[in-house]
N, C-alpha and C positions, 0 to 999 in steps of 0.2 A: 473399784476395790478388787483386791486379789480374789480369785475364785477358787483357789486351792491354798490352804494354810496348814501348817504343821505346828502342834504344840507338844508339850512333854508327853501327854497321854492320848492326844486326839489327832486325827487327820480330818480336815474339813475340805470337802470338795463339792462342786456344783452338783445339785441333784439332776438326775436324768430319768428318762421314761421308765427304765428298769427298776427305779425306786418306788414304783406305784404300790406294790404289795405292802412293804413295811410302812409306807406313808399312810395307807388306809388303816393299817393296824393301829398306828399312833393316833390318827384322828378318831378311831373307834374308842380310845380310852377317854376321850372328852365326855363331859356330861351331855347326853343326848346322842352320842356317837356320830356317825355320818351315813348319809344315804348314797354317797358316790359309788359308782361301779368301778371296777378296775380299769375299764376302757376310758371312763371319764377322768379318773385320776391320772392315767397315762397322758391323756390329751392336755390336762392342766399342766403337768410337769413339762411337756414339750413346749407349751406356750411360755411358761415361766423361765425355762432354760434359754429360749431365744431372747426373751426380754432381758435376762441377766447378761447375756453376751453383748446386747446392744447398749444397756445402761450401766453395767457394772454393779447393779443392785439385784440381789436375789438371796435365796436361802441355800445354805450349804449343809449337806449331810454330815453328821458327826459320826465318825467311825473310831472306835477304841482301837488304838494301835496294837496293843498286846493281844487283845481278843479277836480283833478283826470283824466285830459286829457293829451294826448301826444302832445308835441309841437315841437319835432324834435329829433335829436341825437347828441351825442358828444363822442369822443373816440380817440383811437390811431389806426394808420395804418402803414404798412410797406411802401407801395407806392413807393416813390422816395428815401426812406431811408432804415434803417436796423432795425432788431428786437431789437438791443441794443440801438439804437438812433432813435426811431420811430418818426412819424409825428403826430401831433394833428390835428383833423378835427372836424367840427361841421356844422350843417345845421338846421335851425329852420323855421317853418312855418312863413309866412309874418305877420300873426296876432300876433306872439310872438316877433317880432322885437322891438328894442328900449326900452325894459323893464329890461335889465340887465341879462336876463336868459343865454345868450351865455357866458357872462363873468363868471357868477356863476358856470355854468357847466364846462367850460374850466379850471377854477381854481381848481375845485374838481378833474378833470381828471389829471391835471398836478401834483397835490399833490399825487395822487394815483400812478402815474408813477414814481415819485421820491422816493416814499416809497419802490419801488422794488429795489432800488439801482442804477437806471439809473442816469447818470450824465448830459445828454443832450437830449433835446427834440426839434424837428424841426417843422416848419410850412411852408407851401407854399401858396402864395396868388397872385392872378392876380392884377395888378396895379389899376384896376378900383374898387376893392372891399374895399373901405374906411372903412365900418363898421367892417370888419374882422381885418383890421390893428388896429383899435381902441381897439377891444377886446384883441388882442394879446399884444399890448403895455401896457394895464392896468394890465396884469398878468406877465409883465417883459420880454417879448420877444424883441429882437433887430434885426434890419436888418443885414443880413450877406452878401449876394450876390444876384445877379440876373442872370438869363439865358433866352435864347429865345428858345422856342420849336415850334412845329407845330401849336400851338394855340396862339403864341405870347409871350410876356414877362411874366416871373414868378419870383416873389421875394421870396427868402428863408429867414426865420427868425429863430432865435435860442434862446433857454433859457437854461442856465446852472443851475444845482442844487444849 
């Protein structure tokens, strides 16, 4: 997958070690926050960067083109799926919610993933995450099945090329 993408409002680029501070801030917005240190976050980003260069699968920082600020990330992961049928994932700062950025970024990542010849992309969402369901439905994902894991119910959605 392309590791640098431009949309009307966003520049998507592969995350680097220097993204650790904002990445920690974003993780801190989650329920329960994060216990990672800056050094641990930097190390994770270095490892993820190398993996993305090797596999073509990774998370891209989302920078608003007009403002020049980072508002989150979007990309592909292997997670619960495979390298041939990866999962899409995204997370934005609360201040960027409700403005269509997640949909714009996810659509661009999906197009880049299908451009590699992949035929199917997955997504997994907890039932409470209504905004993520809306984003995925806007870009053509449909519910496939649900499972229960140690954190509760998890819905699998799929999009065919």
